[in-house]
N, C-alpha and C positions, 0 to 999 in steps of 0.2 A: 548295172544293177548291184546294189550293195546287199550283202548277206546280213542276217540278223546278228545282233551282238552276241558274242559268246560262241559262235560257230567258227570252226577252223576252216578257212577257205583253202583253195589250192589243192595240191596233191594229198595232204593229210585228210582234208575234207572228202575228197573223192574216195580214198581208201575206206573212210568211215562209212560212207554211203554203200559201197559195195559189200562191206562186211555186215552192215545192218541188214541189207537185203538177203544175204546168204543165211544169216542167223534166223531171220523171220521166216524165210522159206523153209528152213529146217524145222523150226517149231511148228509150222503148218503141216508139214509132212509127218513128223514124228508124234505130235500131240493132237492136233485138230483133226487130221484125216482119219486116224483110228477111231476117235470118238464119233465122227460123222458116219463112218462105215458101220459102227456098232448100232447106231440108231436108224440109219438109212442105207441099207445094203445096196439099193439100186442107184445110189448117188453117182453122178458123172465123174469120170477120172480127170476131166478137164477143168472142173470148177470146184472150189472149196467154199463151204458156207461161211468161212471167216478167213479170208486170205490176207494175212498180215502184211505181205510185201506191198500191197496196194497202199497201205498207210505210209510205207517207206517211200514209195514213188511220189505220193502227194507232198509229204513233208520235205523231200529232197528238192523237188521242183519249186516248192514254196521258198526254200532257202537259197537255191543256186540258179534257178531259171534253166535256160537251155544247157548250162554247164553241168547239170545233173544227168543229162542223157547218157553220156559215155559211162560214168560209173554205175548207173542203173543197168545199162545193157550188160556191162562186164559182170556185175553181181548176179544178174539173172542167168547169164550163160554158165557161170561157174556153179551157181546153185542147182541148175538143171543137170549139169554134168555130175555133180556130187550126189544129188538126192533122187533123180529120176531114173528108174530102172530101164534096162535095155528094152524090155518088152513094151513099155509105154512109149519110149522113143521110136521104136519100130512102128507102133500104132499111129503115132503122129506123122510118120512118113516125112521126116525132115522139115515139117512145118513149124517145129518148135522155134526156130530162129525168126521166122516171120512173125510168130505169135509174140515173141519177146519185143521186137521192134514196134509192133502194133500197140502193145500195152504201154510201153514207155512214151511213145509219141502221143498216144491218146491223153496222157496226163498233161504233157506240155501244151497240147492243143486246147485242153480245158482252161488252163490258166490264161492262155493268149486270147481265147474267145471272151472270157470275162473282162480282160483288159480292153478289148475292142469295144465292149459295151459299157465301159466306164468304171468297172470294178477292178481295182488294182489289188489282187489277192496275194501278190508276192510279198515276201518279207522285206523290210528295209531297216536300216540302222536305227535303233531306238524304238522301233515299232513293236507293239505287243502282238502276240498271236491272236488272230481273229478266228475263233472256232467256227463261226457260222460261214465265213468265207471259205475256210478250208473244207468244211463239209460240202458246201456247194460245189467247189472245185472238184472234190472227190466224187461227188455224184455225177457231174458232167463227164469226168474222166471215165467213170464206170460205164456210163451210157455209150461213150465212144468205144471203149474197150470191149464191151459186150457185143456190140454190132460188128466190130472188127474181128473178134475171135470167132464169131459165128461164120463169117465169111472165110476166115483162114481154115477152119475145120469143116467147111460145108460138105466136103466129099467124104468125111469120116462119120460125122454125126448124122443120125437118122433125121430126115427133114421133119418128121412128125413130132420130134422132141426138141426142135430148135427154140421154140418159145420158152420151154422149160430151161434150156441151156442159158439163154439170155437172162432169164430171171435169176438163175443160180449164180451167174457171173456177177450180176448187179448186187444181189444180196451179200455174196461173199466179199466183194470189194468193199462195200460200205461197212459191213460188220467188222471186217479186218481193220479198216481205217479207224473206226470208233474204238475198238479194243486197244489198238496201238496208241491212239491219242490219250485214252484214259490211263493206260500204263505210264506213259510219259508224264501226264499231269500229276500222277501220284509220286513219280520219281522226283519231278521238279519241286513239288510241295515238300517232300521229305528233305531235299537238299537246301531249301530255303528256311526250313524250321531251325530255330536255334538249338545248339547242342546243349543238352541238359547235363550239368555237372552233378555228380553224386556227392 
């Protein structure tokens, strides 16, 4: 599978993916989580209402396919070690690592399922980004991720609130992807605009 034009493949591309994941995870923890807690004190510690790393997962798998799995897992592990407090890690009872694998493979599974049904949502050389396909892949990935995370944390999350947890994961994933894609769209537009000389 070829990557989209302009993206650096190989080790530099993998480093970029891992770093993007760490940065977006940090932005979610430092910016989005405090705002979420301010307006919704009873919000789950497991789900964010705008989880930016989901967008990184979707765009990375879109660009690199299965080769994005390793840097995504590495980025997620490092991000959780950097930003997740010991109390939350203790609460997760070492299920964090299964959770990371679940979310990463859920994204790859979504793209592969679309491919099986005749929708090639991956990037290719010279192909432009298809926002609808990316959103569809992100939605499917979020469904798989939500169900998987509910199973992973089934012994921790109160069964009566599992439907709310699934909804929170899905909303957070999709909003995070949309926000990240909008930011990238604005960045790309700014990079394409001609430099005005004074």
